[in-house]
N, C-alpha and C positions, 0 to 999 in steps of 0.2 A: 503493499500501501502507499510505504513511505516512497520508493523508488519512482510509482507511477506519479506519486504529485514530484517527486522531482522532474519528472518528464517532462509533467503540465506547464513548470514554469520555463525547463532549457528542452526547448522541442527537440533541436540539434545537440546529437551526442560531439561535445568538444573533442577536440585530439588532444589535448592534457588535459582529462579531469578534474577540479578544483577540487579544494579540501574542504570537505562541509562542515560549518558550522551548525550546532541543531540543537535549538531549546526546547523538552516537549514537557508537555503537562502532566501530571501523575496524581491523582488524589489524595488526599491528605493521609488516608485509612489504607494505602499499600506496603504491603509485606516487601521484605528482603530481596524476596524470590524476584517477585512480578518487579520491582523496581531492577534489577541483572537482567531480567527479560528483554524489559524497555530499552536499556542501553544497549544492549548487544543486537536489538530490532537493528539499530540506527545505526550501528558500526557497522549491520551487514549491510544497511542504504549505502555504507560509503561515508558516511560523518567519524570525521577525524576527530573531531569535539563534539561531545555529549553532554548537554546542561540538563539540570532536569527543577523546574520548580511546581512545588504544590498548587494548584489551583486558585485556590482561597489567595492564597499571595499574589496572584499573576490578574483575577480577579479587583483586587484592593488598587492596581498599578495601571489595569486600563480603567479606571473607572475615576482615576484622578484625585486618588488619596495620600498623602506624602506618607511611607507607610516607615522613616525614618525619624519620624516626627514624636516623642517622649508623650503620646496619646493614643487612647486603645481606642478602636474600630470593631467592632465585629462581622463580618462578613457570612451573608446566608449562601449560598454557592448549588443551585439546585441544578445539577446538569441533566444527563441521561442515566448514568449507573449509581450515580452517590450525591448526595445532600452533604458539604462541606460545613461546619458552622462552626467559623475560628474566629477568634481575636489576638491582633495583630496590634503590636507597639514596638516601638524600638528597632524597627527593622527586622523582627521574629515574631513567631508563633506563642504564644503565649499561653490560649488554651484550646482545645483542637476536639471537636467531634465529628464521627463522619459513621454516617448509615447508610445502607443500600437502599431509600428509598428516594426515588429524583423520577424523569420521566418517564422511563421506561415502564416505571410499576405505576405509573399513572394510567398509562396507557394500556398495560393489563388488569388493571380495575374497570375500564371501560368496556373490556372486551368482555371481562368475566359478569358486568351489570347485565349489559343486553341479553346475553346467553340465561343468566336466570329468571331476567323480569319478562323479555320477550321469546325465547326461547330462539334468539335470531344470531346465528354465526356470522360472526363478521372476521376480519386479518388485520391483521397489524394497521398497514398502512391504513384503511379506513377508522379504524379504532385514534391513529393519530390525525385525522382530519378532522376528526368529530370535535378531539383535546384543543386544537389551531382555533377550528369554529365557535365551539361554545364551551369549551372548556370553564368552570368557575370552582370558585372556590366556596364561595355562600349562593345560601339560595334566595337573596333577597339583591338584586341589583341597583343600583340606582340606575345605569341605562342595558337593560340586559338583552341579548340578544335573540334573532329571530329562532323559531326551533328550527330543523335541519330534517331533509330525510334521509335516511339510511338505508341502502340496501345491500342485504346477506341473503343466506340461506335459513329456511325456516327446519330447526330441527325436527319437530315432529314429524313433518310433510316429506319435508325433501326438498321442496320447490323453491325457487328464489323469491325473496318477497322483500315489499319497502314500507318501514314505519318510519313517524316524526317521530324524532326524541329531541327533548327540552334540556336546559342550560340546567335547571334544579336535578331533573335526574343523573345528569353526569356529576353536579355537587353533592348529591349523596354517594354517587359509588366511590369518589376521589376524599372522601372523610375521613376514612377509617384510615390512609396512607397521608393526610397533611395531619391529622392528631399527634402520630409519631414523629413529624417531623416536628410539630410545637414541642412536645416531649423533650427530644432533643436539643431544640434550643433553649430551653426552661434546665434543665443541667446544664449546658454548655455556661447556661447566668450562673449557675448554683458555684460554678468552678472559678469562675472569674474573680483575678483581686480585689479589693475591694478599694483601690483607685482607681482601676479603666473599669468599674461594673460607673464609675461616678459620670465618666466622661461617655458612657456607652446612654448614660441616661442621658448626658445634655446631649450629645450626638444622634441619636437612636440604631437604629439596624439598617444596614444595604443589604437589601436585595439584587444577585444575579443569576445569570444563566438562565436555560428557556423553561423551566420552573416556576422563576420571576413574573413569566407575561399572565399567567393563570388569572383568570378576573376575579377583582375581591379576594386574593393571595394578601396580599398588603395591609388588606381593613382587618381582615381575621387572625391574621398576625398580631396586628397592633391592638385589637380589641383581647385575644388571649394573655399578651403579656406585659401589655400597657404603659406600651412603650414606641416612639415613633417609628416608621420602617419606611425607609426608604425605595424606592425602586431604580437602577441605575436607566442612563438616558439611554441606551442598546446591550441591555442586559444578554442578550444573546450571544455578541461577541466581542462581553466584558474581558472574559477571560484570554482569549485570542488576540486583542489588543493589549495587555497584559505583556503576555507574550512575546509581543514584537518587541513593545517598548526595552523590556529587560535584554533581549538577544542583541537588539542595537545599542545600546547600554552596558553591554553585559560586563564591563569593567568596573562600571558606576554599583552594578549590584550585585556580588559578589556573593551577599550575603542569604539570598533569595535562594543558590542553588542547592541542590543537594546533589 
């Protein structure tokens, strides 16, 4: 996959292959074995220098937070496979909580809900589209999206059919997974040092990652945790943007690399 991405940037193979410097994002819950596998994959793809950066740290750089200042910032990065809840201060990760509940789990919840309540079998791509179009964390939204038609296979008759799905149904389907994320945030706040907890109280929490685009998620978290929750300007690309900043200024940010 890494080789194909390099080909997209440089379609013509150079006579003398350059020595690539790569920076790869890793979840904060990654094991040493998984970390070594990521590094080996990059080296086999032609990288001479491989740097690893934790996703929450990259997200903080991507949304414009000065990670070097002596102030606590809590970053909640809801990605595809994991949700990382991290407190960053003085260019380091002070406390970290990571759970394997994120976008993929939301998609699976939607598939399971339609199978259970409508006897409708849908694919992963259809569930992903439902999540994007009417995905919500609250059953009562200020600007609710319209119901959408969903096509799938009837599990009883085996015949393709279409049903209308509302955002309230999706909010109910995602409720259990979002509750687990809320519990993880509260657990992370419990382990935060008191001085940094004061900074978080003043500054609030920062939501990044594709999961931050879920309608009403910031409002629900704010109601549960009693703290302001801010969504990054472009949460989907904040980690990528931060990784690019760290790679471009790798001599300035040696402390973020693993």
